[in-house]
C-alpha positions as a Markdown table, in Angstrom:
| # | Residue | x | y | z |
|---|---|---|---|---|
| 1 | Met | 111.9 | 101.4 | 131.8 |
| 2 | Asn | 109.8 | 104.3 | 133.3 |
| 3 | Glu | 110.3 | 106.5 | 130.3 |
| 4 | Trp | 108.4 | 104.0 | 128.2 |
| 5 | Ile | 105.3 | 104.2 | 130.4 |
| 6 | Lys | 102.7 | 106.6 | 129.2 |
| 7 | Thr | 100.6 | 108.9 | 131.5 |
| 8 | Glu | 96.9 | 108.5 | 131.7 |
| 9 | Thr | 96.5 | 111.7 | 129.7 |
| 10 | Glu | 98.8 | 110.3 | 127.0 |
| 11 | Leu | 96.9 | 107.1 | 127.0 |
| 12 | Asp | 93.7 | 108.9 | 126.4 |
| 13 | Gly | 95.4 | 110.8 | 123.6 |
| 14 | Leu | 96.5 | 107.5 | 122.0 |
| 15 | Arg | 93.0 | 106.1 | 122.2 |
| 16 | Glu | 91.6 | 109.1 | 120.3 |
| 17 | Ser | 94.5 | 109.2 | 117.8 |
| 18 | Gly | 94.0 | 105.4 | 117.2 |
| 19 | Lys | 90.2 | 105.7 | 116.7 |
| 20 | Arg | 90.7 | 108.5 | 114.1 |
| 21 | Leu | 93.5 | 106.6 | 112.3 |
| 22 | Ala | 91.4 | 103.5 | 112.1 |
| 23 | Ala | 88.6 | 105.4 | 110.4 |
| 24 | Val | 91.1 | 106.9 | 107.9 |
| 25 | Thr | 92.5 | 103.4 | 107.1 |
| 26 | Asp | 89.0 | 102.0 | 106.6 |
| 27 | Glu | 88.3 | 104.6 | 104.0 |
| 28 | Leu | 91.6 | 104.0 | 102.2 |
| 29 | Cys | 90.9 | 100.2 | 102.1 |
| 30 | Leu | 87.6 | 100.9 | 100.4 |
| 31 | Met | 89.5 | 102.7 | 97.6 |
| 32 | Ala | 91.7 | 99.8 | 96.9 |
| 33 | Lys | 90.4 | 98.3 | 93.7 |
| 34 | Pro | 91.7 | 97.4 | 90.2 |
| 35 | Gly | 92.5 | 100.6 | 88.2 |
| 36 | Val | 93.3 | 102.8 | 91.2 |
| 37 | Thr | 96.9 | 104.1 | 91.5 |
| 38 | Thr | 98.9 | 104.0 | 94.7 |
| 39 | Gly | 99.4 | 107.7 | 94.1 |
| 40 | Glu | 95.7 | 108.3 | 94.5 |
| 41 | Ile | 95.7 | 106.4 | 97.8 |
| 42 | Gly | 98.6 | 108.6 | 98.9 |
| 43 | Ile | 96.9 | 111.9 | 98.1 |
| 44 | Arg | 93.6 | 110.7 | 99.8 |
| 45 | Ala | 95.5 | 109.5 | 102.9 |
| 46 | Glu | 96.9 | 113.0 | 103.6 |
| 47 | Glu | 93.5 | 114.6 | 103.0 |
| 48 | Leu | 91.8 | 112.2 | 105.4 |
| 49 | Ile | 94.4 | 112.6 | 108.2 |
| 50 | Arg | 94.3 | 116.4 | 108.0 |
| 51 | Gly | 90.5 | 116.2 | 107.9 |
| 52 | Lys | 90.6 | 114.3 | 111.2 |
| 53 | Gly | 92.7 | 117.1 | 112.7 |
| 54 | Gly | 95.8 | 115.0 | 112.6 |
| 55 | Ile | 99.4 | 115.4 | 111.2 |
| 56 | Pro | 100.8 | 112.8 | 108.8 |
| 57 | Val | 103.9 | 111.7 | 110.7 |
| 58 | Phe | 105.3 | 109.6 | 107.8 |
| 59 | Lys | 105.5 | 112.6 | 105.5 |
| 60 | Gly | 109.0 | 114.1 | 105.8 |
| 61 | Tyr | 110.2 | 111.3 | 108.1 |
| 62 | Gly | 113.9 | 110.6 | 107.8 |
| 63 | Ala | 114.9 | 114.1 | 106.6 |
| 64 | Glu | 117.8 | 114.1 | 109.1 |
| 65 | Trp | 119.3 | 111.0 | 107.5 |
| 66 | Gly | 119.0 | 112.0 | 103.8 |
| 67 | Thr | 115.9 | 111.8 | 101.6 |
| 68 | Pro | 112.7 | 112.3 | 103.5 |
| 69 | Phe | 109.7 | 110.0 | 102.9 |
| 70 | Pro | 107.5 | 112.0 | 100.5 |
| 71 | Ala | 104.0 | 110.8 | 101.4 |
| 72 | Ala | 101.5 | 110.4 | 104.3 |
| 73 | Val | 101.2 | 106.6 | 103.8 |
| 74 | Cys | 103.3 | 103.7 | 102.7 |
| 75 | Val | 101.7 | 101.7 | 99.9 |
| 76 | Ser | 103.5 | 98.4 | 99.1 |
| 77 | Val | 102.4 | 95.9 | 96.5 |
| 78 | Asn | 103.1 | 92.2 | 96.1 |
| 79 | Glu | 106.9 | 91.5 | 96.8 |
| 80 | Glu | 107.2 | 95.0 | 98.4 |
| 81 | Val | 107.2 | 94.4 | 102.1 |
| 82 | Val | 107.0 | 97.9 | 103.6 |
| 83 | His | 107.7 | 101.6 | 102.9 |
| 84 | Gly | 106.5 | 101.6 | 99.4 |
| 85 | Ile | 106.2 | 105.1 | 98.0 |
| 86 | Pro | 102.8 | 106.0 | 96.4 |
| 87 | Ser | 103.1 | 106.7 | 92.7 |
| 88 | Pro | 100.7 | 107.9 | 90.0 |
| 89 | Asp | 102.3 | 105.3 | 87.7 |
| 90 | Arg | 101.6 | 102.3 | 89.9 |
| 91 | Val | 98.2 | 101.0 | 88.9 |
| 92 | Leu | 96.6 | 98.3 | 91.1 |
| 93 | Arg | 95.6 | 95.2 | 89.2 |
| 94 | Glu | 93.4 | 92.2 | 89.7 |
| 95 | Gly | 95.3 | 89.7 | 91.9 |
| 96 | Asp | 97.7 | 92.2 | 93.6 |
| 97 | Leu | 98.4 | 92.1 | 97.3 |
| 98 | Leu | 98.3 | 95.6 | 98.7 |
| 99 | Lys | 99.7 | 96.8 | 102.0 |
| 100 | Ile | 98.6 | 100.1 | 103.5 |
| 101 | Asp | 100.9 | 101.3 | 106.4 |
| 102 | Ile | 99.9 | 104.7 | 108.0 |
| 103 | Gly | 100.6 | 106.8 | 111.0 |
| 104 | Met | 99.3 | 110.1 | 112.4 |
| 105 | Arg | 99.9 | 112.5 | 115.3 |
| 106 | Phe | 96.7 | 113.8 | 117.0 |
| 107 | Gln | 96.9 | 116.2 | 119.9 |
| 108 | Gly | 100.6 | 115.2 | 120.4 |
| 109 | Met | 100.2 | 111.4 | 120.4 |
| 110 | Val | 101.3 | 109.1 | 117.5 |
| 111 | Thr | 99.6 | 105.9 | 116.4 |
| 112 | Asp | 100.7 | 103.5 | 113.7 |
| 113 | Met | 98.9 | 100.7 | 111.9 |
| 114 | Ala | 98.9 | 98.6 | 108.7 |
| 115 | Arg | 96.6 | 96.3 | 106.8 |
| 116 | Thr | 97.0 | 93.9 | 103.9 |
| 117 | Leu | 94.2 | 93.3 | 101.4 |
| 118 | Pro | 93.6 | 91.5 | 98.2 |
| 119 | Ile | 92.9 | 93.4 | 95.0 |
| 120 | Gly | 90.0 | 91.6 | 93.4 |
| 121 | Thr | 90.5 | 87.8 | 93.4 |
| 122 | Val | 93.9 | 86.6 | 94.5 |
| 123 | Ser | 95.4 | 83.1 | 94.6 |
| 124 | Ala | 94.7 | 80.6 | 97.3 |
| 125 | Asp | 98.3 | 80.9 | 98.5 |
| 126 | Ala | 98.0 | 84.7 | 98.7 |
| 127 | Thr | 94.8 | 84.3 | 100.8 |
| 128 | Arg | 96.6 | 81.9 | 103.2 |
| 129 | Leu | 99.4 | 84.4 | 103.5 |
| 130 | Ile | 97.1 | 87.2 | 104.4 |
| 131 | Glu | 95.3 | 85.1 | 106.9 |
| 132 | Ala | 98.6 | 83.8 | 108.5 |
| 133 | Ala | 99.9 | 87.4 | 108.9 |
| 134 | Lys | 96.7 | 88.7 | 110.5 |
| 135 | Asp | 96.3 | 85.6 | 112.7 |
| 136 | Ser | 99.9 | 85.8 | 113.9 |
| 137 | Leu | 99.4 | 89.4 | 115.1 |
| 138 | Asp | 96.2 | 88.4 | 116.9 |
| 139 | Arg | 97.9 | 85.4 | 118.5 |
| 140 | Gly | 100.9 | 87.5 | 119.6 |
| 141 | Ile | 98.7 | 90.2 | 121.0 |
| 142 | Ser | 96.8 | 87.6 | 123.0 |
| 143 | Lys | 100.0 | 86.8 | 124.9 |
| 144 | Ile | 100.6 | 90.3 | 126.1 |
| 145 | Arg | 99.8 | 91.7 | 129.5 |
| 146 | Ser | 101.8 | 93.4 | 132.2 |
| 147 | Gly | 104.6 | 91.0 | 133.1 |
| 148 | Ala | 104.4 | 88.9 | 130.0 |
| 149 | Arg | 107.7 | 88.2 | 128.3 |
| 150 | Leu | 108.7 | 89.5 | 124.8 |
| 151 | Ser | 109.5 | 85.9 | 123.9 |
| 152 | Asp | 105.8 | 84.9 | 124.5 |
| 153 | Phe | 104.7 | 87.4 | 121.9 |
| 154 | Ala | 107.5 | 86.6 | 119.4 |
| 155 | Ser | 107.1 | 82.8 | 119.7 |
| 156 | Ala | 103.3 | 83.0 | 119.2 |
| 157 | Val | 103.8 | 85.1 | 116.0 |
| 158 | Glu | 106.6 | 82.9 | 114.6 |
| 159 | Ser | 105.0 | 79.6 | 115.3 |
| 160 | Arg | 101.7 | 80.6 | 113.6 |
| 161 | Val | 103.6 | 81.8 | 110.5 |
| 162 | Arg | 105.8 | 78.7 | 110.3 |
| 163 | Arg | 102.7 | 76.5 | 110.6 |
| 164 | Asp | 101.7 | 77.5 | 107.0 |
| 165 | Gly | 105.3 | 77.2 | 105.7 |
| 166 | Phe | 105.8 | 81.0 | 105.6 |
| 167 | Ser | 108.6 | 83.1 | 107.1 |
| 168 | Val | 108.8 | 86.1 | 109.4 |
| 169 | Val | 110.9 | 89.1 | 108.2 |
| 170 | Arg | 113.9 | 89.6 | 110.6 |
| 171 | Asp | 115.4 | 92.8 | 109.5 |
| 172 | Leu | 112.3 | 94.8 | 110.4 |
| 173 | Val | 110.6 | 94.8 | 113.8 |
| 174 | Gly | 107.8 | 96.4 | 115.8 |
| 175 | His | 108.5 | 99.3 | 118.3 |
| 176 | Gly | 107.4 | 101.5 | 121.0 |
| 177 | Val | 105.2 | 104.4 | 119.9 |
| 178 | Gly | 103.3 | 107.4 | 121.3 |
| 179 | Arg | 105.3 | 110.5 | 121.9 |
| 180 | Glu | 107.2 | 109.7 | 118.6 |
| 181 | Leu | 106.7 | 107.4 | 115.7 |
| 182 | His | 109.5 | 105.1 | 116.6 |
| 183 | Glu | 110.5 | 104.6 | 120.3 |
| 184 | Asp | 112.2 | 101.9 | 122.3 |
| 185 | Pro | 111.8 | 99.0 | 122.8 |
| 186 | Gln | 112.2 | 97.1 | 119.6 |
| 187 | Ile | 109.7 | 94.3 | 119.3 |
| 188 | Pro | 110.9 | 91.4 | 117.0 |
| 189 | Asn | 108.4 | 89.0 | 115.5 |
| 190 | Tyr | 110.7 | 85.9 | 115.9 |
| 191 | Phe | 112.3 | 84.2 | 118.9 |
| 192 | Phe | 116.0 | 84.4 | 119.7 |
| 193 | Lys | 117.8 | 83.5 | 122.9 |
| 194 | Gly | 117.9 | 86.3 | 125.5 |
| 195 | Met | 114.7 | 88.1 | 124.5 |
| 196 | Glu | 112.9 | 86.2 | 127.3 |
| 197 | Asn | 114.6 | 88.6 | 129.8 |
| 198 | Phe | 112.4 | 91.5 | 128.6 |
| 199 | Ser | 108.9 | 91.9 | 130.0 |
| 200 | Phe | 106.0 | 94.2 | 129.0 |
| 201 | Arg | 104.7 | 96.6 | 131.6 |
| 202 | Lys | 101.3 | 98.3 | 132.2 |
| 203 | Gly | 101.1 | 101.6 | 130.5 |
| 204 | Met | 103.5 | 100.8 | 127.6 |
| 205 | Ala | 102.3 | 101.6 | 124.1 |
| 206 | Val | 103.7 | 99.5 | 121.3 |
| 207 | Ala | 103.2 | 99.1 | 117.5 |
| 208 | Leu | 103.2 | 95.4 | 116.8 |
| 209 | Glu | 103.7 | 94.5 | 113.2 |
| 210 | Pro | 104.5 | 91.0 | 111.8 |
| 211 | Met | 105.8 | 91.1 | 108.2 |
| 212 | Val | 105.4 | 87.7 | 106.6 |
| 213 | Asn | 106.9 | 86.4 | 103.4 |
| 214 | Met | 105.6 | 83.6 | 101.3 |
| 215 | Gly | 109.2 | 82.5 | 100.6 |
| 216 | His | 112.5 | 83.3 | 102.5 |
| 217 | Phe | 112.6 | 85.9 | 105.2 |
| 218 | Ala | 115.5 | 87.9 | 103.6 |
| 219 | Val | 114.7 | 91.4 | 102.3 |
| 220 | Arg | 116.6 | 94.2 | 100.5 |
| 221 | Val | 116.1 | 97.9 | 99.9 |
| 222 | Ala | 114.9 | 98.9 | 96.4 |
| 223 | Asp | 116.6 | 101.5 | 94.3 |
| 224 | Asp | 114.3 | 104.3 | 95.7 |
| 225 | Gly | 116.1 | 104.0 | 99.0 |
| 226 | Trp | 112.9 | 103.3 | 101.0 |
| 227 | Thr | 111.0 | 100.3 | 99.8 |
| 228 | Tyr | 111.9 | 96.9 | 101.3 |
| 229 | Val | 111.2 | 94.0 | 98.9 |
| 230 | Thr | 111.6 | 90.3 | 99.3 |
| 231 | Lys | 115.0 | 89.1 | 98.0 |
| 232 | Asp | 113.5 | 86.1 | 96.3 |
| 233 | Gly | 110.6 | 88.0 | 94.8 |
| 234 | Ser | 107.9 | 86.2 | 96.8 |
| 235 | Leu | 104.7 | 87.9 | 98.1 |
| 236 | Ser | 104.7 | 89.5 | 101.5 |
| 237 | Ala | 101.9 | 90.5 | 103.9 |
| 238 | His | 101.9 | 93.0 | 106.8 |
| 239 | Phe | 99.5 | 93.8 | 109.7 |
| 240 | Glu | 100.1 | 96.3 | 112.4 |
| 241 | Asp | 98.2 | 97.7 | 115.4 |
| 242 | Thr | 99.0 | 100.2 | 118.2 |
| 243 | Val | 98.4 | 98.5 | 121.5 |
| 244 | Ile | 98.4 | 99.7 | 125.1 |
| 245 | Val | 99.6 | 97.1 | 127.7 |
| 246 | Thr | 97.2 | 96.7 | 130.6 |
| 247 | Glu | 97.4 | 94.7 | 133.8 |
| 248 | Arg | 95.4 | 91.7 | 132.4 |
| 249 | Gly | 95.9 | 92.1 | 128.6 |
| 250 | Thr | 95.9 | 94.8 | 126.0 |
| 251 | Glu | 93.8 | 97.6 | 124.5 |
| 252 | Ile | 94.1 | 97.8 | 120.7 |
| 253 | Val | 93.6 | 101.4 | 120.0 |
| 254 | Thr | 93.7 | 101.2 | 116.2 |
| 255 | Arg | 90.7 | 98.8 | 115.9 |
| 256 | Phe | 87.1 | 99.6 | 116.5 |
| 257 | Gln | 86.2 | 97.9 | 119.8 |
């Protein structure tokens, strides 16, 4: 467990990295309008990260396993859940659901975050999906403090999602973060027996990220080898924040406090 606890210097680095990444994400969200391509968002993401003195940790990720991820940001649309590759051929249209997932390393420390936003006017069901995903993350975070059980977080997320008749993706989970993009422990967004044995501890840094489908929770990998899509073609929403666990609660470093 001790290797998951960050030093005070590392926590300060996470705070600064998160603040800079949140500013980058805000600018990207302002770009997201009908007629803009996901490729343009990808190019701008790398410019902004490097302009903040950071390194785009997504770019080149996975090289040791095969084809590296080619961009600084994942841009996923509609039935695409996560890991969408920006493309100059993918034009955002009125009614689309856009997910921006982005990470950066600043002064050695990595933060990771995601937001879902409507492009123009979307359906009432799509709006409910966005709200359910965001609220599920907030409710899950509210359960975390030093000594809180993983099951407290997962149950809060899943119960909020199920309340609106949606489903939580099970094949993809949250994770530890900080020194690297993906660290232990894994943080599922749904309850299963045995997870109540794990507890959060002060000084842990975790990237919490409910992925919520309008239909069934099953997903598959698209032909590009990276993008996860819903198996039934239903819409999906995704929110993520990097969080530091404290004695009495959490500190969300990828939101402006």
